[in-house]
C-alpha positions in Angstrom: 47.2 4.4 14.7 44.9 7.3 14.9 41.7 7.4 17.2 39.0 9.5 16.5 36.0 10.1 19.1 32.8 9.2 17.4 30.2 9.6 20.3 30.9 11.0 24.0 27.5 10.1 25.5 25.0 7.6 25.2 21.6 7.3 26.7 20.6 4.1 28.4 17.9 2.8 30.5 18.7 0.9 33.7 17.8 -2.8 33.7 17.8 -2.6 29.7 18.2 -5.8 27.8 21.0 -4.6 25.7 21.6 -2.6 22.4 18.9 -0.2 21.7 16.2 -2.7 23.4 13.4 -0.9 25.4 13.3 -1.9 29.4 11.7 -0.9 32.4 13.2 1.3 34.8 14.2 5.2 35.0 16.4 6.5 32.2 20.0 7.0 33.2 22.6 8.8 31.2 25.8 7.0 30.9 29.1 8.4 30.0 30.7 6.8 27.1 33.6 7.4 24.8 33.3 5.4 21.6 36.5 5.4 19.5 37.3 4.6 16.0 40.9 3.2 15.6 42.5 3.5 12.1 45.9 1.3 11.4 48.4 3.3 9.4 50.4 1.6 7.0 53.3 1.2 9.5 53.8 -2.0 11.5 56.2 -0.3 13.7 54.8 1.3 17.0 57.7 3.3 18.0 57.2 6.4 15.9 53.5 6.7 17.2 54.5 6.2 20.6 57.1 9.1 20.3 54.3 11.4 18.9 51.8 10.6 21.5 53.6 12.3 24.1 52.8 9.4 26.4 56.4 8.5 27.2 57.7 9.1 30.8 61.1 9.2 32.3 61.6 7.9 35.6 64.2 6.2 38.0 64.5 2.6 38.4 66.3 1.3 41.5 68.2 -1.6 40.3 70.9 -3.7 41.7 71.9 -0.8 44.1 71.8 1.7 41.3 69.4 4.5 40.1 68.7 3.9 36.2 67.1 6.2 34.2 64.0 4.3 32.8 61.4 4.7 30.1 57.6 3.9 30.7 54.3 4.1 28.9 50.8 4.0 30.2 49.3 0.6 30.7 52.6 -1.2 31.6 52.8 -3.8 34.2 53.4 -2.1 37.6 53.7 1.2 35.8 56.7 0.1 34.1 58.5 0.3 37.6 60.2 -2.3 39.9 57.3 -4.0 41.7 57.9 -5.8 44.9 57.3 -9.2 43.4 60.3 -8.8 41.0 62.5 -7.4 43.7 61.5 -10.4 45.7 62.5 -12.5 42.7 65.8 -11.1 41.9 66.8 -11.1 45.5 67.1 -15.1 45.7 68.4 -15.6 42.0 71.8 -16.8 42.4 74.9 -15.3 40.9 75.0 -17.2 37.2 78.2 -18.1 35.5 79.8 -15.4 33.5 78.4 -14.9 30.3 75.3 -17.0 31.1 72.4 -17.1 28.7 69.3 -15.6 30.3 65.9 -15.0 29.0 63.5 -12.5 30.7 60.0 -14.1 30.0 57.0 -11.6 30.4 59.6 -9.0 30.3 57.3 -5.8 30.7 59.4 -2.7 30.5 62.6 -4.8 31.0 63.2 -4.9 34.9 64.7 -8.2 35.2 66.8 -8.2 32.2 68.3 -4.8 33.0 69.4 -6.0 36.7 70.7 -9.4 35.3 72.9 -7.2 32.8 74.1 -4.6 35.7 75.2 -7.8 37.6 77.0 -9.2 34.7 77.6 -6.9 31.5 79.0 -10.1 29.8 75.7 -12.2 30.3 73.5 -12.6 26.7 70.2 -11.5 28.0 67.0 -11.9 25.7 63.5 -10.2 26.4 60.5 -11.7 25.4 56.8 -10.3 25.8 53.4 -10.4 24.2 53.1 -6.4 24.4 54.7 -4.5 21.8 54.6 -1.4 23.4 56.3 -3.0 26.6 58.9 -4.3 24.2 59.5 -0.8 22.9 60.3 0.5 26.4 62.6 -2.5 26.8 64.6 -1.8 23.9 65.2 1.8 25.1 65.8 0.6 28.8 68.0 -2.6 28.5 71.1 -1.5 26.4 73.3 -4.2 25.8 70.5 -6.9 25.4 71.3 -9.7 23.1 67.6 -9.6 21.5 63.9 -8.7 22.1 61.4 -11.3 21.2 57.7 -10.2 20.4 55.7 -13.6 21.3 52.9 -14.6 23.0 54.6 -17.2 25.4 56.7 -19.5 23.1 54.4 -19.4 20.0 56.7 -17.1 18.2 59.9 -19.2 18.8 58.6 -22.3 17.2 61.9 -22.3 14.9 64.4 -21.1 17.4 66.2 -23.7 19.2 68.1 -21.3 21.5 68.6 -22.6 25.0 69.2 -20.6 28.2 71.0 -21.1 31.5 68.3 -19.3 33.4 64.6 -18.3 32.5 63.5 -15.7 34.9 59.8 -14.3 35.1 57.2 -12.6 37.1 54.2 -13.9 35.0 50.9 -12.8 34.9 48.5 -15.0 36.9 45.1 -13.2 36.7 42.6 -12.8 34.0 40.8 -9.2 35.1 41.2 -8.2 38.6 40.2 -11.5 40.7 40.0 -14.8 38.5 43.1 -16.7 38.6 44.5 -17.9 35.1 47.7 -20.0 35.3 48.1 -20.5 31.5 51.2 -18.4 31.3 53.0 -20.0 34.4 51.8 -23.5 32.5 53.4 -22.6 29.5 56.6 -21.0 31.2 57.2 -24.2 33.2 56.0 -27.0 30.6 57.6 -25.6 27.4 60.3 -23.5 29.2 62.0 -26.6 30.7 62.8 -27.8 26.9 64.4 -24.5 26.5 66.9 -25.0 29.3 70.8 -25.7 28.8 71.8 -28.7 30.7 72.0 -27.6 34.2 69.8 -24.5 33.8 67.0 -23.3 35.9 63.6 -21.7 35.7 62.9 -19.0 38.3 59.5 -17.4 38.7 57.5 -15.5 41.5 53.9 -15.5 42.3 51.7 -14.6 45.1 51.3 -17.4 47.4 47.5 -17.3 47.4 47.9 -18.4 43.7 47.4 -22.3 43.4 50.7 -23.0 41.6 51.7 -26.0 43.4 48.4 -28.2 42.1 49.6 -27.1 38.6 53.2 -28.0 39.2 51.8 -31.4 40.6 49.8 -31.8 37.4 53.0 -31.4 35.3 54.9 -33.7 37.7 57.3 -31.0 38.9 56.0 -31.0 42.7 59.5 -31.2 43.8 60.2 -27.6 42.6 61.9 -25.5 45.3 
């Protein structure tokens, strides 16, 4: 894509009633940047990302090692290993060798990379709705079995693959304060159908998020 600044400043009146209408109050200058974004013929974001100069190289602490890591602006937790994901990974038990694992809402791939460090024979798939996050994950998680660009399960309607473990630090907010459990609901309700016999879903949320009420509604209140 190409972005072209169209206007850098716009005058507005405090208390004005919206687009162009006159309202009471004194005029106040409001800083605004309007962009026109043009889609190119390519459907792949990778070359645009490389050309943008926005890629950063950092170091990720994972499984007791320091791993070179690629991040892009706007990724969850800056593309790094956040405290909630660290807590999740600390309680995930050792899986059987060669286990099939799904990193659901993978971001830059921290969960998937850690699981591969624990067992290089694991079949690790990574799923996210964010194409840029998935591009970072493709660089970071060398040896992954596959990368799935999908809004929750919507892109996997014809995929009958099952997993021994589904791991996730799912988004639980819409904006800064409002709780949004739609992703958690999709993860638990439909993810159970994606588990191999004896498989488990592991996910982490902040304690203040009302997850138990959702699990009760879904008849899964005995989750531990």
